[in-house]
MIVO-379409 format. One record per residue (C-alpha): residue in one letter; x, y, z. Coordinates in steps of 0.02 Angstrom, whole numbers, padded with zeros to 5 digits, always signed. Example, Ala and Ser with C-alpha at 12.3 -4.5 7.8 and 13.67 -1.06 7.14 Angstrom:
BEGIN
A+00615-00225+00390;S+00684-00053+00357;
//
This chain:
BEGIN
M-03008-02054-01772;K-02842-02119-01766;S-02755-02141-01611;K-02565-02082-01542;P-02412-02134-01615;G-02367-02255-01460;L-02218-02279-01358;K-02121-02395-01453;Q-02174-02297-01622;R-02086-02148-01546;L-01938-02212-01477;H-01939-02327-01655;F-01931-02149-01743;K-01795-02076-01613;R-01681-02193-01596;P-01616-02191-01805;M-01585-01997-01769;L-01487-02004-01626;I-01363-02107-01722;L-01363-02014-01840;S-01329-01857-01739;F-01205-01971-01637;L-01109-02021-01796;I-01123-01819-01865;L-01031-01775-01708;A-00892-01896-01727;G-00876-01854-01889;L-00852-01679-01854;A-00742-01710-01692;Y-00634-01833-01801;L-00610-01732-01950;L-00544-01547-01837;G-00457-01667-01709;W-00363-01812-01802;S-00370-01777-02003;R-00262-01675-02105;F-00396-01527-02146;F-00383-01368-02034;L-00208-01375-01985;V-00095-01243-01897;E+00007-01173-02034;K+00029-01017-01957;I+00057-00969-01764;S+00079-00767-01724;I+00096-00684-01566;Q-00018-00512-01539;T+00115-00407-01478;Q+00194-00251-01516;S+00390-00305-01468;K+00473-00425-01587;E+00586-00463-01421;I+00445-00502-01328;A+00338-00601-01465;S+00535-00710-01479;E+00531-00732-01300;I+00356-00818-01306;T+00405-00916-01444;Q+00553-00979-01395;K+00449-01024-01214;L+00317-01098-01317;N+00433-01196-01418;E+00541-01280-01250;P+00499-01464-01260;P+00403-01519-01268;A+00301-01397-01391;I+00135-01383-01333;V+00081-01284-01498;K+00168-01313-01697;I+00154-01313-01865;G+00054-01450-01946;D-00055-01491-01788;P-00251-01515-01793;M-00314-01346-01767;A-00437-01398-01638;R-00304-01490-01506;V-00224-01316-01495;D-00277-01303-01308;R-00258-01135-01261;R-00259-01182-01047;E-00080-01279-01086;I-00041-01115-01186;A-00062-01031-01022;S-00017-01118-00900;R+00168-01132-00990;L+00171-00921-01038;R+00113-00892-00860;E+00298-00969-00807;L+00336-00779-00894;L+00281-00697-00723;W+00228-00540-00814;I+00088-00632-00904;D-00079-00653-00826;N-00177-00761-00982;V-00193-00785-01164;E-00348-00793-01257;L-00345-00887-01450;D-00407-00839-01610;R-00393-00978-01712;R-00451-00955-01902;L-00494-01127-01991;L-00482-01070-02154;T-00300-00968-02143;G-00260-01118-02034;E-00184-00967-01919;V-00190-00985-01729;K-00139-00818-01655;I-00122-00802-01499;I-00160-00659-01376;I-00088-00585-01221;I-00162-00531-01068;P-00040-00451-00956;R-00047-00454-00754;S-00128-00284-00716;P-00055-00214-00548;I-00096-00092-00451;G+00052-00014-00399;R+00216-00030-00401;L+00326-00068-00255;I+00510+00093-00225;S+00662-00013-00185;Q+00751+00079-00023;S+00901-00046-00052;N+00955-00020-00231;T+00859+00092-00377;A+00966-00012-00505;A+00917-00190-00432;E+00874-00307-00567;S+00682-00340-00519;I+00555-00226-00489;G+00396-00256-00361;F+00231-00238-00360;M+00073-00276-00303;G-00083-00365-00387;A-00298-00318-00349;D-00261-00498-00272;L-00118-00431-00164;D+00014-00527-00204;I+00173-00464-00232;F+00273-00511-00371;F+00417-00474-00444;L+00495-00455-00603;P+00668-00410-00702;R+00681-00267-00739;V+00728-00276-00913;A+00556-00359-00980;V+00466-00227-00853;D+00566-00077-00954;Q+00530-00155-01109;A+00364-00200-01102;I+00332-00007-01045;A+00426+00070-01188;N+00336-00056-01323;G+00182-00006-01251;E+00127-00193-01171;T+00093-00113-01019;N+00038+00029-00907;W+00153+00010-00761;G+00251+00140-00793;K+00109+00253-00742;I+00011+00126-00596;P+00042+00202-00443;E+00210+00187-00306;I+00197+00121-00176;N+00348+00147-00013;F+00348+00042+00142;Q+00452+00121+00291;G+00463+00113+00457;E+00423-00035+00539;L+00356-00094+00354;Q+00536-00086+00263;V+00568-00273+00250;D+00517-00412+00111;P+00350-00342+00045;R+00264-00516+00049;S+00311-00565+00213;I+00202-00422+00243;D+00025-00453+00322;R-00125-00440+00172;E-00214-00329+00327;T-00091-00200+00283;L-00108-00236+00097;K-00275-00225+00078;S-00277-00075+00150;I-00154+00022+00030;S-00280-00067-00099;T-00448+00035-00014;L-00368+00178+00003;M-00292+00200-00173;S-00467+00118-00243;A-00601+00252-00146;L-00448+00383-00174;Q-00478+00347-00397;K-00646+00328-00375;Q-00680+00515-00330;G-00546+00535-00488;F-00422+00582-00399;R-00221+00539-00458;V-00138+00424-00345;R+00049+00474-00382;Q+00114+00365-00210;V+00080+00276-00048;L+00166+00292+00095;A+00154+00141+00230;K+00251+00171+00390;S+00153+00041+00494;P-00040-00054+00483;S-00112+00104+00538;E-00010+00262+00480;F-00033+00305+00282;S-00008+00454+00148;T-00017+00479-00006;S+00038+00591-00144;L-00096+00651-00250;S-00119+00748-00422;I-00259+00877-00357;S-00290+01014-00527;S-00109+00987-00571;K-00030+00995-00416;R+00053+00912-00300;V-00054+00848-00145;D+00022+00755-00009;I-00120+00687+00120;Y-00087+00595+00294;W-00212+00480+00313;G-00180+00399+00496;S-00262+00239+00488;V-00413+00211+00356;N-00539+00207+00471;E-00663+00322+00410;L-00615+00337+00254;P-00769+00401+00156;L-00790+00524+00301;K-00608+00593+00277;I-00622+00586+00085;E-00786+00684+00090;V-00636+00817+00218;L-00536+00822+00108;Q-00633+00883-00078;R-00721+01033+00052;L-00576+01080+00106;T-00484+01084-00062;E-00637+01195-00111;L-00622+01336+00002;K-00529+01470-00096;E-00392+01512+00077;N-00340+01295+00030;K-00324+01330-00141;R-00106+01337-00113;A-00116+01224+00031;T-00008+01084-00010;Y-00028+00972+00152;F-00169+00884+00218;N-00168+00798+00395;L-00324+00708+00422;S-00297+00573+00544;N-00435+00649+00659;P-00561+00689+00526;V-00653+00829+00630;A-00511+00932+00692;P-00390+00926+00491;I-00216+01005+00478;V-00204+01113+00320;K-00024+01163+00275;
//
């Protein structure tokens, strides 16, 4: 009976295969990253607005240009493109679609996804519009860019809930503590999960919140007080709105869910 190949024989057989694999990988890396094959022949921006596409192209072409015609396709760096385009504050990230056969690099824009649009207390015609992101970050974008993005269907920012800071919170929104911002986010999220359309959140202090909701196509104002016992308060709201005698009610005070006030 023949003996099985020894360790030296197996290593002797594997070594040429490893060398061949390395040479193939090196060849492919050179072919994709350094040779004159698979070059960028076209750069396209996936957007519905020619103005926004032009703005993005200008940003990409700022010295040093990070992607240009004639670059090897494999050396187009998505992270570098995303980093450059995040300077346009309404852009959150990008995706790349490399088409080797046609030489096209398609840049797909992923806009930021704020959960609320801030109401300006000082000047409704201000040059910037404030937003609150899902990460509780407060940021401001040029009004012209926002209006353009909404008009061209780039974002749904015209339909997201408004956030109105009043009372002791009528300060620079960026200075408001995160716990208060988290309470606003928690309130909106809980209501939306129950199928309510949140039109506006009014915050006067860390423990005074009101909302304007759409319930059966009717505007209803709710005073919640704090977000403590929020699940109970929402349950009470649902039961109250189901009662026939409350069909015309437009105001609910649920600061004390055991003794709600309906008007």
